[in-house]
C-alpha positions in Angstrom: 4.6 -3.9 33.8 6.7 -0.6 33.5 8.5 -1.8 30.4 5.2 -2.1 28.5 3.9 1.4 29.3 4.8 2.9 26.0 2.8 0.2 24.2 -0.1 0.3 26.5 -0.4 4.1 26.2 -1.2 3.5 22.5 -3.8 0.7 23.2 -7.4 1.9 22.5 -8.5 0.5 25.9 -6.4 3.0 27.8 -7.2 6.1 25.7 -7.5 9.2 27.9 -6.1 7.3 30.9 -3.2 9.4 32.4 0.2 7.8 32.2 0.8 8.2 35.9 -2.4 6.3 36.7 -1.8 3.5 34.2 0.0 1.2 36.6 -2.7 1.7 39.2 -5.3 0.8 36.6 -3.4 -2.4 35.6 -3.1 -3.4 39.3 -6.9 -2.9 39.8 -7.6 -5.0 36.7 -5.3 -7.7 37.9 -3.6 -7.7 34.5 -1.1 -10.4 33.7 1.5 -10.9 31.0 2.1 -14.2 29.3 4.7 -15.1 26.7 3.9 -17.4 23.8 6.1 -19.2 21.3 5.6 -19.0 17.5 2.6 -21.1 16.3 1.3 -21.4 19.8 -2.4 -21.3 20.3 -3.1 -18.2 22.5 -6.8 -18.8 22.5 -8.4 -22.0 21.3 -11.7 -22.5 19.5 -14.3 -24.1 21.8 -13.0 -22.6 25.0 -15.0 -20.1 27.1 -14.3 -16.4 26.7 -13.2 -14.7 29.8 -10.2 -12.6 29.1 -9.5 -9.6 26.8 -6.0 -9.9 25.2 -3.7 -7.0 24.4 -0.7 -7.7 22.1 2.4 -6.2 23.6 5.0 -7.6 21.3 5.1 -9.9 18.3 2.0 -10.7 16.2 -0.8 -13.2 15.9 -3.8 -14.1 13.6 -7.4 -14.7 14.4 -8.3 -17.9 12.3 -11.3 -20.1 11.8 -11.0 -23.7 10.6 -14.0 -25.5 9.2 -15.0 -29.1 9.4 -12.8 -30.1 6.5 -9.7 -28.3 7.8 -9.9 -25.2 5.6 -8.5 -22.2 7.3 -9.8 -18.7 7.0 -7.9 -15.7 8.4 -10.3 -13.2 9.9 -7.7 -10.6 10.9 -4.1 -10.0 12.1 -3.1 -8.7 15.6 -0.1 -6.4 16.2 1.3 -4.5 19.2 -1.2 -2.3 21.0 -4.2 -4.2 19.5 -6.9 -6.0 21.4 -8.6 -9.3 20.7 -11.4 -11.5 22.1 -13.1 -8.4 23.6 -16.5 -9.1 21.9 -16.5 -12.8 23.0 -15.5 -11.8 26.6 -18.1 -9.1 26.9 -20.8 -11.5 25.6 -19.6 -14.2 28.0 -19.5 -16.7 25.1 -19.2 -20.3 26.3 -17.3 -21.6 23.3 -15.5 -19.1 21.0 -15.7 -19.9 17.3 -12.2 -18.9 16.4 -8.6 -19.4 17.5 -5.8 -16.9 18.0 -2.4 -18.3 16.8 1.0 -16.6 17.4 2.8 -15.7 14.2 6.1 -15.3 16.1 7.2 -15.2 19.8 5.0 -12.7 21.5 4.0 -11.2 24.8 0.3 -10.8 25.6 -1.5 -9.0 28.4 -4.7 -10.7 29.6 -7.4 -8.8 31.5 -10.5 -10.4 33.0 -13.4 -8.6 31.3 -15.4 -8.6 34.6 -12.8 -6.3 36.1 -13.6 -3.7 33.4 -17.3 -4.0 33.3 -18.0 -4.1 37.0 -16.8 -1.3 39.3 -14.4 -2.5 42.0 -15.0 -1.9 45.8 -12.7 1.2 45.6 -15.1 2.8 43.1 -12.1 3.7 40.9 -13.0 6.7 38.6 -11.4 5.3 35.5 -13.9 2.4 35.0 -16.3 4.6 33.1 -13.5 5.7 30.7 -12.5 2.1 30.2 -16.0 1.0 29.4 -16.4 3.8 26.9 -13.1 2.9 25.3 -14.1 -0.8 25.1 -17.4 0.0 23.4 -15.7 2.3 20.9 -13.2 -0.4 20.0 -16.0 -2.9 19.6 -17.8 -0.5 17.2 -14.6 -0.1 15.2 -14.1 -3.8 14.9 -17.7 -4.2 13.7 -17.0 -1.8 10.9 -13.8 -3.7 9.9 -15.8 -7.0 10.0 -18.3 -5.6 7.6 -15.5 -4.5 5.3 -14.2 -8.0 5.2 -17.6 -9.4 4.4 -17.9 -6.8 1.5 -14.5 -8.1 0.1 -15.1 -11.8 0.5 -18.7 -11.6 -0.8 -17.4 -10.8 -4.3 -18.1 -13.5 -6.8 -14.6 -14.1 -8.3 -11.0 -14.4 -7.0 -10.1 -11.4 -9.1 -12.9 -9.2 -7.7 -12.0 -10.2 -4.1 -8.3 -9.5 -4.7 -8.9 -6.1 -6.3 -11.4 -5.1 -3.6 -8.9 -6.0 -0.9 -6.0 -4.2 -2.6 -8.0 -1.0 -3.3 -9.0 -1.0 0.4 -5.4 -1.3 1.4 -4.3 1.4 -1.0 -7.0 3.7 0.4 -5.9 2.9 4.0 -2.2 3.6 3.1 -3.1 6.8 1.2 -0.9 5.6 -1.7 -0.9 3.4 -4.7 2.2 1.7 -3.3 1.6 -0.2 -0.1 2.4 -3.4 1.9 0.0 -6.0 3.1 0.4 -8.1 6.3 0.0 -11.4 4.6 2.1 -13.8 2.5 0.4 -15.5 -0.5 -1.1 -18.4 1.5 -2.3 -16.1 4.2 -3.8 -13.8 1.7 -5.6 -16.7 0.1 -6.9 -17.7 3.5 -8.1 -14.2 4.2 -9.9 -13.9 0.9 -11.2 -17.5 1.2 -9.9 -18.5 -2.2 -7.5 -21.2 -3.5 -3.8 -20.2 -3.4 -3.0 -21.4 -6.9 -6.0 -19.5 -8.3 -4.9 -16.3 -6.4 -1.4 -16.6 -7.8 -2.7 -17.0 -11.3 -4.9 -13.9 -10.9 -2.0 -11.8 -9.6 0.1 -13.0 -12.6 -2.7 -12.0 -15.0 -3.1 -8.6 -13.4 0.7 -8.0 -13.8 0.6 -8.9 -17.5 -2.4 -6.6 -18.0 -0.5 -3.7 -16.4 -3.0 -3.4 -13.6 -0.4 -3.9 -10.8 3.1 -4.7 -9.8 3.9 -6.9 -6.8 6.8 -8.4 -4.9 6.1 -10.6 -2.0 4.0 -8.4 0.4 4.5 -5.2 -1.6 2.0 -4.0 -4.2 1.8 -1.1 -6.6 -1.6 -0.3 -8.3 -0.7 1.2 -11.7 
């Protein structure tokens, strides 16, 4: 566990937990680390939610696939970030999404019950963990509403520009990178890839933006 301490110190769940107590906290929570290969399903749709995941290395995506096989990317997950916390807290019997590894990754899994219920030792850090967990859930709710605002736009162009302006604001610059390739961006915006590529081409010709792979510049 020691080799992951620098990552875990930056994880929202352990905010304001002293570094010298972090190993004790992890032991109390019975945390375990599992390695996954690229494209491996870390959490499968339809399974019961029990564990909170923390990405230690590598990256993954939270995806939803409809009856016809159409994929929608809900969000990406990078080092220090948590996933499945809402489902685990709600004790969902069948999660509606899957978590797929983008690349080889290490993930820490923590049983949600270990956080929400004080152990027999009455460890003092449980209250802080619960506060941190609730704060993270609130932040994720805000981000979810931002995605709804983007994908609810009527046209592919409007969805794309809403997303790019959000990313520019987040980066604090008109030049920025996004975490998706073209197919992943189409899946995130819930649009057809060819239509998306056509709109990006039109916006280039109109002098609205420049782009190269994952890099964009709003002119």
